[in-house]
N, C-alpha and C positions, 0 to 999 in steps of 0.2 A: 539297379544300375545308377539311378540318380544319387543314391546314398554313396555309392563307390566314387562317383565324380566329385561329390561334395567333400568326402574325406580326402581325396587326392588334392583338391584345391586347398583345403585347410593345411595339409601337410606341406604343400608348396609355399603357402603364406608363412607358416612357422619357420620354414627354412630360409626365408629371405634375409632376416637379420644375421643368420650365420654366414650366408654368402657375402653379405655386405661387410661383415666384420673381417672375413677372410681376405677381403680385397684391400685392407688397410693395416697399417702397423701403428699401434698406440704408443706414443712416447710422452710421458708426463701429461697426459690428457690431450695431446695433439695427435690427430689421426693423419698420418702420411699415407698417401696412396702407394700401393706396391708397384704400380707401373705408371709411367708418365709419357705423354706424347709431346715431342718437340719436333716441329716440322713433320717430316715423313718418317722420323725415327721413333721407335718405341723404346723407352729407357726402363730399366728395372731398378728397384731399390737395392743399393749396394749395402747400406747400413744406416743406422740412425741412433742418436743419443742426445744427452743433455749436457749443456755447458754450465758448469757450476762456478760460482765465485765464492770461495770459502764454503758455506753451507747453503747458499742461496742459488736457486735455479734461475739462470739468466735467459737462456733460450734453448729451444729444441732444434736439432738440425738433422737433415736427411740428405744423403748423396745418391744421385741417380746416374747410371752409366748404361751403355749398350750391352755390356757384359761384366760379370762380377770380377773384382780384383781384390787383393788383400795387401797390397803394398802402395806406398806413396808414389813410387815410380810408375806403377800400373795406372794410377789415377791420371797422371799427367800424360801418359802415353795411350790412354784409352781411345779407341777410334770413335768417330761420330760425335754428336753433341754430348755435353756433360752438364749436369744441373745440381747445384747445391742450394737447398731450401732451408731457410732459417725462420723460425716463428718465435717471437718474443714471449717470454713467460713472466716478465716484470717490466715496469716502466724504466726506460733508460734514455739518457740524453744522447740524441742521435749524433750530434757534433763530437761528443766525447768518444762515442763508439767508432766514428770515423778515424779519430786520432789514434785510438788503440789498434785499429786495423793497420794503419800506416806504420806504427811502431812494430807490429808483428811481422809485417813484410820486410822491414829493414833488418830485423833480427834474424830472419831465416833465409832471405834471398842473397845470392852472391852480389857483390857490389855492382858489377856491370849490369846484371839483370835488374837490380833495383833502380839504377840510374836511367835505364831505358823505360822504366815504368812511371817516371815522375809525371808525365803528362796525364796518364790514366789515373794516377793517385789524386791529382788536383781535381780532375773531373768527378771522381768518386767522392772526394771531400765536399765538393759543391752540392752533390746530391744529398749527403747526410746533413750538412749544415742548413739546407733549406727546409728540412723536416722538423727541426728543433727537438722533437721527442718521438720515440717509438713506444707505443703502448702495448700492453699484453694482448696477444692475438694478432697483432700486426706482423707482417712478414716482409722479408726481402730475399732475393735469390741472385746467385751468380751463375750465369749460363754461358757456356762456351759453345759457339756454333761455328764449325769449320767454314772458312771462306767469308765469315762475317766478323768474328771476334768475340769479345766479352760483352754480354748484355747484362746490365744490372736492372733487376725488376723490384719495385716496391709495391707491396700488396697486389702482385700479379701483373702490374703494368710497367713496361719498359720506361726507364728514365734516361733521357738524353740519347745520343747516338752511340752505337757500339764502339768499344775501345779495341782497335784492331791489333795492337802490339801483342804478340803471344807472350812476351816477357812479363807483361802486366798480369795476365791470367796466371802464369806460372808462379809469380811472386805472391799474388793474392791467395792462391790455394795453399801456399806454404804456411800461411797463418795457422791452418788446421793440420797440415801434413808435413811440415818442416821438422827440423831437428829439435827445435824448441817450440812445440805447438802451444796454442792457447790452452789446451787441456789434453793431456796424454790419453786419458781414458775415453774422451770424446773422439780422439783420433782413432783409437782402436775400434770404437763402436761404428764409426763411419766406414771403416775398412772391414766391417762384418765380423770383428773378432770378439765383440762383447755386446751384450744386450742392454746393459745399463752402465752408467759411468758417474764418477764424481772426481773432483780435483780442482786444481788452481791453474792460473796462467795469466796472460796479459790482455786477452781480447774477449 
């Protein structure tokens, strides 16, 4: 009986790494959880991929929603909180990244939507300019919380007050999901259409 219990315990111990692995998705060495808790809502991983600049890996990204979608329109219309997590894979000038994000918003958002986002863009630029550099392994996230607005987190901590204008969130997400996204294959990966990606873009 003792031998049976010991063997059962050993089997359970050996299974733990498999269970742990099954609860995450590995993207370029970054392990993204398959589920994420935001407030009282449980989000699920919609898709994940890598942003490439020519042949260099810039960052890994993962999109979390309350239910899976496969279209950009579905992302913006998804109910409940939404969370886009980005983990740096190489050192990058944070101020320059902020400028590229602004450019990506301007290229993809309708003029009226972009103009209503100016206040939020300035606050986002302040967050990036104060960081100077983002190092490999550091992360930031864009989180939409109904009734609160857009929360920008750096290394898991909220930076500044939420940006309430829905136009800002919509314009920001179009960097990745607009007609001229930062990386088309990353867009497909975040929408769950591809497991890996490569390509070019502006952000």
